[in-house]
MDTraj code that builds the backbone (N, CA, C; nanometers):
import mdtraj as md
import numpy as np

residues = "MET ASP ILE PHE LEU LEU ILE LEU GLY PHE LEU LEU THR LEU LEU GLY ILE ALA GLY SER PHE LEU PRO VAL LEU PRO GLY PRO ILE THR GLY TRP VAL GLY LEU LEU LEU LEU HIS LEU THR LYS ALA VAL PRO MET ASP TYR THR PHE LEU GLY ILE THR LEU ALA VAL SER VAL ILE ILE TRP ILE LEU ASP TYR ILE ILE PRO SER LEU GLY THR LYS LYS TYR GLY GLY THR LYS TYR GLY ALA VAL GLY THR THR LEU GLY MET ILE VAL GLY PHE LEU ILE PRO ILE PRO LEU GLY PHE ILE ILE GLY ALA PHE ALA GLY ALA PHE LEU GLY GLU LEU ILE HIS ASP LYS ASN ASP TYR GLN LYS ALA TRP LYS GLY ALA VAL GLY SER PHE LEU GLY PHE LEU ALA SER THR THR LEU LYS PHE ILE ILE SER LEU ILE PHE THR GLY LEU PHE VAL TYR LYS SER ILE ASP TYR TRP ASN LEU PHE VAL".split()
xyz = np.array([
    [14.1593, -2.8377, -3.7000],
    [14.1689, -2.8388, -3.5438],
    [14.0960, -2.7056, -3.4916],
    [14.1072, -2.6133, -3.5539],
    [14.0866, -2.5375, -3.4767],
    [13.8714, -2.5059, -3.5180],
    [13.8209, -2.5599, -3.5614],
    [13.6866, -2.5824, -3.5745],
    [13.6570, -2.6879, -3.4352],
    [13.7391, -2.7898, -3.4092],
    [13.6934, -2.8692, -3.2957],
    [13.7430, -2.7601, -3.1898],
    [13.8472, -2.7099, -3.1511],
    [13.8554, -2.6138, -3.0782],
    [13.7266, -2.5157, -3.0512],
    [13.6663, -2.4602, -3.1641],
    [13.5352, -2.3963, -3.1632],
    [13.4670, -2.4522, -3.0848],
    [13.4284, -2.5570, -3.1470],
    [13.3433, -2.6544, -3.0995],
    [13.3258, -2.6649, -2.9280],
    [13.4294, -2.7164, -2.8974],
    [13.4563, -2.7663, -2.7685],
    [13.4595, -2.6496, -2.6624],
    [13.4935, -2.5357, -2.7268],
    [13.4869, -2.4490, -2.6435],
    [13.3918, -2.3595, -2.6338],
    [13.2899, -2.3617, -2.7322],
    [13.1615, -2.3286, -2.6970],
    [13.0590, -2.4309, -2.5831],
    [13.0727, -2.5891, -2.6162],
    [13.0374, -2.6719, -2.5254],
    [13.0647, -2.6019, -2.3711],
    [13.1897, -2.5947, -2.3453],
    [13.2226, -2.5479, -2.2116],
    [13.1784, -2.4173, -2.1557],
    [13.1280, -2.3311, -2.2878],
    [13.0906, -2.2018, -2.2229],
    [12.9450, -2.2489, -2.1778],
    [12.8613, -2.3287, -2.2753],
    [12.7588, -2.3872, -2.2214],
    [12.7447, -2.4870, -2.0904],
    [12.8436, -2.5500, -2.0807],
    [12.8409, -2.6260, -1.9483],
    [12.8871, -2.5283, -1.8337],
    [12.9728, -2.4301, -1.8535],
    [12.9681, -2.3066, -1.7371],
    [12.8083, -2.2672, -1.6962],
    [12.7077, -2.2399, -1.7950],
    [12.6032, -2.1938, -1.7562],
    [12.5343, -2.2946, -1.6869],
    [12.5516, -2.4279, -1.7357],
    [12.4506, -2.5327, -1.6084],
    [12.5626, -2.5621, -1.5040],
    [12.6855, -2.5270, -1.4969],
    [12.7484, -2.5453, -1.3599],
    [12.7178, -2.4210, -1.2872],
    [12.6536, -2.3071, -1.3464],
    [12.5945, -2.1955, -1.2521],
    [12.4787, -2.2562, -1.1281],
    [12.4415, -2.3679, -1.1761],
    [12.2799, -2.4304, -1.1081],
    [12.3433, -2.5606, -1.0320],
    [12.4339, -2.6352, -1.1086],
    [12.5095, -2.7407, -1.0473],
    [12.6133, -2.7571, -0.9606],
    [12.6113, -2.8119, -0.8471],
    [12.7276, -2.7554, -0.7248],
    [12.8428, -2.8212, -0.7425],
    [12.8325, -2.9250, -0.8736],
    [12.9555, -2.9685, -0.8810],
    [13.0728, -2.9576, -0.9892],
    [13.0191, -2.8702, -1.0637],
    [13.0915, -2.7794, -1.1598],
    [13.1304, -2.6112, -1.1633],
    [13.2398, -2.6065, -1.1548],
    [13.2533, -2.4174, -1.1366],
    [13.2353, -2.3877, -1.2350],
    [13.0831, -2.3074, -1.2606],
    [13.0550, -2.2269, -1.4196],
    [13.1297, -2.1631, -1.4449],
    [13.1520, -2.0493, -1.3809],
    [13.2410, -1.9342, -1.4509],
    [13.3713, -1.9689, -1.4923],
    [13.4398, -2.0585, -1.4163],
    [13.5623, -2.1335, -1.4481],
    [13.5784, -2.2045, -1.5686],
    [13.4904, -2.2833, -1.5676],
    [13.4259, -2.3809, -1.6994],
    [13.4227, -2.3132, -1.8232],
    [13.3562, -2.1934, -1.7998],
    [13.3203, -2.1096, -1.9323],
    [13.4272, -2.0220, -1.9722],
    [13.5470, -2.0040, -1.8828],
    [13.6762, -1.9488, -1.8788],
    [13.7434, -2.0463, -1.9802],
    [13.7445, -2.1416, -1.9308],
    [13.8153, -2.2640, -2.0221],
    [13.7777, -2.2786, -2.1711],
    [13.6418, -2.2226, -2.2071],
    [13.6032, -2.2411, -2.3331],
    [13.6389, -2.1380, -2.3603],
    [13.6757, -2.0082, -2.3118],
    [13.7195, -1.8881, -2.3699],
    [13.8622, -1.9307, -2.4251],
    [13.9443, -1.9681, -2.3201],
    [14.0905, -2.0246, -2.3471],
    [14.1242, -2.0846, -2.4911],
    [14.0203, -2.1970, -2.4965],
    [14.0126, -2.2640, -2.6012],
    [14.0091, -2.2014, -2.7223],
    [13.8962, -2.0838, -2.7328],
    [13.8936, -1.9955, -2.8228],
    [14.0272, -1.9511, -2.8724],
    [14.0732, -1.8776, -2.7677],
    [14.2139, -1.8160, -2.7834],
    [14.3220, -1.8907, -2.8689],
    [14.3077, -2.0168, -2.8081],
    [14.4563, -2.1237, -2.8515],
    [14.4242, -2.1692, -3.0199],
    [14.2872, -2.1767, -3.0779],
    [14.2874, -2.1653, -3.2046],
    [14.3923, -2.0439, -3.2501],
    [14.3736, -2.0622, -3.4265],
    [14.5157, -2.0062, -3.4789],
    [14.4377, -1.8632, -3.5460],
    [14.2772, -1.8729, -3.5367],
    [14.1663, -1.7579, -3.6328],
    [14.1716, -1.6802, -3.5295],
    [14.1520, -1.6871, -3.4085],
    [14.1623, -1.5726, -3.2935],
    [14.2847, -1.5423, -3.1942],
    [14.3281, -1.4409, -3.2119],
    [14.4761, -1.3958, -3.1833],
    [14.4747, -1.4007, -3.0277],
    [14.5923, -1.4442, -2.9495],
    [14.6116, -1.4858, -2.8018],
    [14.5819, -1.3528, -2.7784],
    [14.4739, -1.3265, -2.6798],
    [14.4866, -1.1802, -2.5860],
    [14.5097, -1.1941, -2.4163],
    [14.6390, -1.1845, -2.3710],
    [14.6635, -1.2289, -2.2360],
    [14.5961, -1.0978, -2.1554],
    [14.5878, -0.9968, -2.1877],
    [14.5021, -0.9191, -2.1133],
    [14.3344, -0.9506, -2.0673],
    [14.2987, -0.9664, -2.1805],
    [14.1127, -1.0300, -2.1886],
    [14.1180, -1.1937, -2.0983],
    [14.1881, -1.2709, -2.1230],
    [14.2105, -1.4076, -2.0447],
    [14.2672, -1.3920, -1.8856],
    [14.3439, -1.2771, -1.8918],
    [14.3828, -1.2799, -1.7408],
    [14.2734, -1.1734, -1.6699],
    [14.2001, -1.1062, -1.7441],
    [14.0950, -1.0430, -1.6415],
    [13.9599, -1.1302, -1.6309],
    [13.9293, -1.2329, -1.7457],
    [13.8314, -1.3054, -1.7295],
    [13.8617, -1.4413, -1.6504],
    [14.0019, -1.4546, -1.6412],
    [14.0234, -1.5608, -1.5326],
    [14.0183, -1.4992, -1.4033],
    [14.0853, -1.3938, -1.3686],
    [14.0436, -1.2885, -1.2354],
    [13.9079, -1.3269, -1.2148],
    [13.7994, -1.2624, -1.2654],
    [13.6798, -1.2657, -1.2432],
    [13.6034, -1.4089, -1.2385],
    [13.6832, -1.5170, -1.3179],
    [13.6116, -1.6720, -1.2182],
    [13.6962, -1.6734, -1.1327],
    [13.8009, -1.6751, -1.0939],
    [13.8236, -1.6941, -0.9444],
    [13.7821, -1.6131, -0.8412],
    [13.7482, -1.5299, -0.8619],
    [13.7252, -1.4468, -0.7862],
    [13.5246, -1.4701, -0.7332],
    [13.4800, -1.5045, -0.8316],
    [13.3512, -1.5808, -0.8291],
    [13.3214, -1.7226, -0.7407],
    [13.4336, -1.7761, -0.8092],
    [13.4264, -1.8945, -0.7040],
    [13.4470, -1.8640, -0.5910],
    [13.5508, -1.7972, -0.5234],
    [13.5558, -1.7451, -0.4155],
    [13.4209, -1.6962, -0.3292],
    [13.3858, -1.6393, -0.3880],
    [13.2131, -1.5685, -0.3394],
    [13.1506, -1.6523, -0.3100],
    [13.1353, -1.8052, -0.4147],
    [13.0327, -1.8906, -0.4377],
    [13.0339, -1.9703, -0.2564],
    [13.1670, -1.9659, -0.2233],
    [13.1904, -2.0096, -0.0823],
    [13.1479, -1.9100, 0.0390],
    [13.1443, -1.7834, 0.0053],
    [13.1369, -1.7020, 0.1070],
    [12.9810, -1.6473, 0.1088],
    [12.9499, -1.6111, -0.0137],
    [12.7982, -1.5234, -0.0141],
    [12.6889, -1.6277, 0.0882],
    [12.6752, -1.7530, 0.0451],
    [12.5606, -1.8560, 0.1307],
    [12.5856, -1.8629, 0.2638],
    [12.6983, -1.8874, 0.3359],
    [12.7560, -1.8745, 0.4406],
    [12.7115, -1.7271, 0.5102],
    [12.7221, -1.6076, 0.4683],
    [12.7029, -1.4864, 0.4947],
    [12.5479, -1.4890, 0.5286],
    [12.4674, -1.5228, 0.3910],
    [12.3490, -1.5129, 0.3969],
    [12.3017, -1.6223, 0.5373],
    [12.3309, -1.7161, 0.5316],
    [12.2955, -1.8050, 0.6410],
    [12.2811, -1.7345, 0.7828],
    [12.4351, -1.6752, 0.7915],
    [12.5085, -1.6131, 0.9359],
    [12.3695, -1.4899, 0.9534],
    [12.3581, -1.3966, 0.8782],
    [12.2841, -1.3015, 0.8773],
    [12.1474, -1.3311, 0.9746],
    [12.1000, -1.4509, 0.8674],
    [11.9649, -1.4744, 0.9246],
    [11.9492, -1.5752, 1.0343],
    [12.0686, -1.5906, 1.1350],
    [12.0482, -1.6954, 1.2381],
    [12.0639, -1.8676, 1.1992],
    [12.0862, -1.8343, 1.0786],
    [12.1577, -2.0145, 1.0436],
    [12.2236, -2.0567, 1.0874],
    [12.2212, -2.2087, 1.0407],
    [12.3632, -2.2575, 1.0765],
    [12.4122, -2.3437, 0.9672],
    [12.5425, -2.4176, 0.9819],
    [12.5596, -2.5073, 0.8823],
    [12.4780, -2.6119, 0.8224],
    [12.3689, -2.6688, 0.9104],
    [12.2964, -2.7637, 0.8997],
    [12.2009, -2.6881, 0.7660],
    [12.1419, -2.5829, 0.7861],
    [12.0897, -2.5265, 0.6787],
    [12.1758, -2.5115, 0.5295],
    [12.2650, -2.5009, 0.5565],
    [12.3789, -2.4522, 0.4238],
    [12.3932, -2.5956, 0.3762],
    [12.4122, -2.7109, 0.4297],
    [12.4496, -2.8527, 0.3899],
    [12.3061, -2.8852, 0.3066],
    [12.1919, -2.8621, 0.3832],
    [12.0630, -2.8911, 0.3336],
    [12.0205, -2.8153, 0.2088],
    [12.0792, -2.6669, 0.1879],
    [12.0360, -2.6313, 0.0721],
    [12.1317, -2.7045, -0.0296],
    [12.2621, -2.7594, -0.0231],
    [12.2944, -2.7796, -0.1393],
    [12.2436, -2.9078, -0.1653],
    [12.2207, -3.0041, -0.0757],
    [12.1277, -3.1385, -0.0811],
    [12.0305, -3.1542, -0.1551],
    [11.9396, -3.0490, -0.1102],
    [11.8247, -3.0244, -0.1347],
    [11.8013, -2.9682, -0.3254],
    [11.9176, -2.9078, -0.3015],
    [11.9137, -2.8256, -0.4911],
    [11.9193, -2.9807, -0.5866],
    [12.0319, -3.0494, -0.5073],
    [12.0506, -3.1763, -0.6255],
    [11.9519, -3.3060, -0.5863],
    [11.8770, -3.2728, -0.4899],
    [11.7187, -3.3882, -0.4924],
    [11.6443, -3.3224, -0.5976],
    [11.6141, -3.1724, -0.6002],
    [11.5338, -3.1118, -0.6570],
    [11.5784, -3.0987, -0.8188],
    [11.6764, -3.1114, -0.8603],
    [11.7377, -3.1512, -0.9839],
    [11.6839, -3.3186, -1.0242],
    [11.6771, -3.3929, -0.9638],
    [11.6057, -3.5218, -0.9725],
    [11.4404, -3.5209, -0.9732],
    [11.3976, -3.4228, -0.9318],
    [11.2744, -3.4487, -0.9304],
    [11.2201, -3.3656, -1.0419],
    [11.1393, -3.4417, -1.1407],
    [11.0896, -3.3736, -1.2713],
    [10.9693, -3.2553, -1.2567],
    [11.0067, -3.1581, -1.1748],
    [10.9155, -3.0372, -1.1914],
    [10.9429, -2.9008, -1.1767],
    [10.9172, -2.8057, -1.2602],
    [10.9706, -2.6952, -1.2896],
    [11.0313, -2.6209, -1.1664],
    [11.1468, -2.5553, -1.2020],
    [11.1961, -2.5134, -1.0711],
    [11.2403, -2.5978, -0.9611],
    [11.2375, -2.7150, -0.9451],
    [11.2684, -2.8176, -0.8293],
    [11.3527, -2.8082, -0.7488],
    [11.4956, -2.7692, -0.8424],
    [11.6025, -2.7575, -0.7896],
    [11.5981, -2.6075, -0.7081],
    [11.5059, -2.4861, -0.7125],
    [11.4974, -2.4254, -0.6241],
    [11.4125, -2.4529, -0.5169],
    [11.3006, -2.4966, -0.5541],
    [11.2228, -2.5962, -0.4354],
    [11.2935, -2.6780, -0.3418],
    [11.3700, -2.7251, -0.3923],
    [11.4816, -2.8322, -0.3213],
    [11.5461, -2.7859, -0.2095],
    [11.6015, -2.6527, -0.2962],
    [11.7082, -2.5899, -0.1973],
    [11.6590, -2.5435, -0.1125],
    [11.5236, -2.4637, -0.1105],
    [11.4659, -2.3772, 0.0136],
    [11.4502, -2.4995, 0.1002],
    [11.3289, -2.6369, 0.0521],
    [11.3261, -2.7439, 0.1562],
    [11.4574, -2.7656, 0.2213],
    [11.5580, -2.8190, 0.1500],
    [11.6640, -2.8691, 0.2021],
    [11.7146, -2.7930, 0.3529],
    [11.7278, -2.6616, 0.3263],
    [11.7495, -2.5617, 0.4364],
    [11.6595, -2.5760, 0.5297],
    [11.5235, -2.5886, 0.5113],
    [11.4530, -2.5915, 0.5995],
    [11.4583, -2.7275, 0.7088],
    [11.4797, -2.8435, 0.6128],
    [11.4788, -2.9502, 0.7122],
    [11.6624, -2.9514, 0.7703],
    [11.7259, -2.9007, 0.7186],
    [11.8654, -2.8892, 0.7877],
    [11.8241, -2.8347, 0.9133],
    [11.7738, -2.7034, 0.8616],
    [11.7833, -2.6397, 1.0041],
    [11.6671, -2.7195, 1.1621],
    [11.5796, -2.7891, 1.1030],
    [11.4985, -2.8841, 1.1726],
    [11.5816, -2.9582, 1.2469],
    [11.6824, -3.0280, 1.1706],
    [11.7485, -3.1157, 1.2235],
    [11.8470, -3.0419, 1.3365],
    [11.8998, -2.9451, 1.2633],
    [11.9772, -2.8794, 1.4144],
    [11.8874, -2.8410, 1.5335],
    [11.7537, -2.7691, 1.5128],
    [11.7114, -2.7495, 1.6327],
    [11.5494, -2.8278, 1.6172],
    [11.5217, -2.9022, 1.6645],
    [11.4075, -2.9849, 1.6185],
    [11.2611, -2.9198, 1.6775],
    [11.2754, -2.8425, 1.7855],
    [11.1659, -2.7916, 1.8100],
    [11.1480, -2.6383, 1.7900],
    [11.2165, -2.5785, 1.7442],
    [11.1916, -2.4337, 1.7314],
    [11.1554, -2.4297, 1.5434],
    [11.0289, -2.4152, 1.4967],
    [11.0207, -2.3889, 1.3540],
    [11.0613, -2.2556, 1.3207],
    [11.0306, -2.1966, 1.4002],
    [11.0440, -2.0268, 1.3643],
    [11.2214, -1.9995, 1.3215],
    [11.2546, -2.0434, 1.4238],
    [11.4281, -2.0204, 1.3810],
    [11.4573, -2.0584, 1.2718],
    [11.4128, -2.2129, 1.2363],
    [11.4687, -2.2993, 1.1060],
    [11.4164, -2.2701, 1.0033],
    [11.2801, -2.1968, 1.0139],
    [11.2281, -2.1150, 0.8537],
    [11.3136, -1.9877, 0.8589],
    [11.3433, -1.9203, 0.9693],
    [11.4339, -1.8025, 0.9776],
    [11.5689, -1.8000, 0.8720],
    [11.6395, -1.9306, 0.9337],
    [11.7273, -1.9631, 0.8952],
    [11.7661, -1.9960, 0.7707],
    [11.6120, -2.1111, 0.7085],
    [11.6340, -2.1443, 0.6073],
    [11.5970, -2.0384, 0.5211],
    [11.5449, -1.9310, 0.5399],
    [11.5076, -1.8114, 0.4445],
    [11.6461, -1.7370, 0.4000],
    [11.7621, -1.7909, 0.4943],
    [11.8763, -1.6895, 0.4951],
    [11.9659, -1.7667, 0.4066],
    [11.9559, -1.8632, 0.4437],
    [12.0426, -1.9845, 0.3629],
    [11.9946, -1.9808, 0.2078],
    [11.8820, -1.9984, 0.1996],
    [11.8211, -1.9955, 0.0573],
    [11.8534, -1.8631, -0.0159],
    [11.8509, -1.7739, 0.0696],
    [11.8760, -1.6006, 0.0106],
    [12.0431, -1.5980, -0.0462],
    [12.1028, -1.6589, 0.0277],
    [12.2477, -1.6713, -0.0039],
    [12.2913, -1.7484, -0.1311],
    [12.2139, -1.8746, -0.1304],
    [12.2328, -1.9603, -0.2319],
    [12.1880, -1.8671, -0.3653],
    [12.0486, -1.8083, -0.3332],
    [12.0153, -1.7673, -0.4653],
    [12.1027, -1.6347, -0.4857],
    [12.1776, -1.5927, -0.4364],
    [12.2603, -1.4565, -0.4419],
    [12.3775, -1.5364, -0.5420],
    [12.4322, -1.6077, -0.4886],
    [12.5485, -1.6891, -0.5332],
    [12.5337, -1.7685, -0.6683],
    [12.4335, -1.8302, -0.7017],
    [12.3607, -1.8503, -0.8027],
    [12.3468, -1.7883, -0.9154],
    [12.2566, -1.6376, -0.8981],
    [12.2747, -1.5513, -0.9713],
    [12.4219, -1.4719, -1.0179],
    [12.4829, -1.4733, -0.9321],
    [12.6116, -1.4111, -0.9823],
    [12.6621, -1.5140, -1.0841],
    [12.6729, -1.6277, -1.0468],
    [12.7502, -1.7223, -1.1321],
    [12.7052, -1.7240, -1.2799],
    [12.5619, -1.7358, -1.2613],
    [12.4998, -1.7458, -1.3757],
    [12.5223, -1.6065, -1.4575],
    [12.4969, -1.4845, -1.4220],
    [12.5303, -1.3761, -1.4976],
    [12.6649, -1.3768, -1.5630],
    [12.7568, -1.4020, -1.4718],
    [12.9054, -1.4422, -1.5370],
    [12.9171, -1.5190, -1.6516],
    [12.8698, -1.6315, -1.6151],
    [12.8589, -1.7453, -1.7545],
    [12.8057, -1.6896, -1.8686],
    [12.7036, -1.6316, -1.8637],
    [12.6370, -1.5850, -1.9731],
    [12.7097, -1.4782, -2.0663],
    [12.7493, -1.4054, -1.9546],
    [12.8762, -1.3086, -2.0172],
    [12.9659, -1.3751, -2.0627],
    [13.0322, -1.4713, -2.0547],
    [13.1539, -1.5175, -2.0685],
    [13.1016, -1.6285, -2.2317],
    [12.9759, -1.6778, -2.1963],
    [12.9339, -1.7378, -2.3287],
    [12.9091, -1.6259, -2.4617],
    [12.8616, -1.4861, -2.3918],
    [12.8295, -1.3956, -2.4993],
    [12.9516, -1.3652, -2.5715],
    [13.0403, -1.3459, -2.4861],
    [13.1948, -1.3158, -2.5289],
    [13.2468, -1.4001, -2.5929],
    [13.2239, -1.5141, -2.5871],
    [13.2739, -1.6214, -2.7045],
    [13.2261, -1.6044, -2.8136],
    [13.1117, -1.5755, -2.8395],
    [13.0370, -1.5971, -2.9518],
    [13.0252, -1.4902, -3.0070],
    [13.0574, -1.3512, -2.9516],
    [13.1017, -1.2294, -3.0562],
    [13.2447, -1.2335, -3.0894],
    [13.3355, -1.3160, -2.9872],
    [13.4761, -1.2803, -3.0352],
    [13.4771, -1.3966, -3.2177],
    [13.3922, -1.5113, -3.1619],
    [13.3800, -1.5997, -3.2639],
    [13.3085, -1.5385, -3.4293],
    [13.2187, -1.4974, -3.3894],
    [13.1731, -1.4011, -3.5045],
    [13.2367, -1.3170, -3.5848],
    [13.3532, -1.2322, -3.4781],
    [13.4110, -1.1448, -3.5044],
    [13.5313, -1.2069, -3.6286],
    [13.5973, -1.3220, -3.5953],
    [13.6660, -1.3972, -3.6525],
    [13.6576, -1.5213, -3.7371],
    [13.4929, -1.5287, -3.7502],
    [13.4560, -1.6092, -3.8177],
    [13.5420, -1.6558, -3.9423],
    [13.5270, -1.5406, -4.0296],
    [13.6066, -1.5649, -4.1761],
    [13.7579, -1.6316, -4.1893],
    [13.7910, -1.6231, -4.0797],
    [13.9189, -1.7058, -4.0705],
    [13.9058, -1.8581, -4.0218],
    [13.8059, -1.8447, -3.9445],
    [13.7737, -2.0270, -3.9212],
    [13.7517, -2.1175, -4.0800],
    [13.6726, -2.0635, -4.1706],
    [13.6355, -2.1035, -4.2690],
    [13.7393, -2.1158, -4.3908],
])
top = md.Topology()
chain = top.add_chain()
for i, resn in enumerate(residues, 1):
    res = top.add_residue(resn, chain, resSeq=i)
    for name in ("N", "CA", "C"):
        top.add_atom(name, md.element.get_by_symbol(name[0]), res)
traj = md.Trajectory(xyz[None], top)
């Protein structure tokens, strides 16, 4: 059972990294569940302080994920259309098999969203798209870094207690 929890936990931390880019998955929270599964094994002792701190970080990042993009959008004069366009463009960008398609899609979606809001003002749409895109990049980068840290912590603790698994 411990090996099953170890493998499932590791897969969840990897899924947490993917969730940093996919809007459907809460990346750091998924990675935290992987850490929880590691601590539910008999080999790794339960560390409530560690799990509490990492859970708090996950929840804070999850909340910031909704705040940061809107701040970027507002700072550059964008609208909700640009923010929604960023998300939709990123999803479409994942489906297009080009390198960094989700980044190109996110920016194009933000620009098109702003153009839908104000059809005649390309300069304003461009500025709003830049703000929306920068907010998206900041939020995604933050989630990615935390998810990588969670995966690193998982690997570190797994190696540290490896002799108890086998």
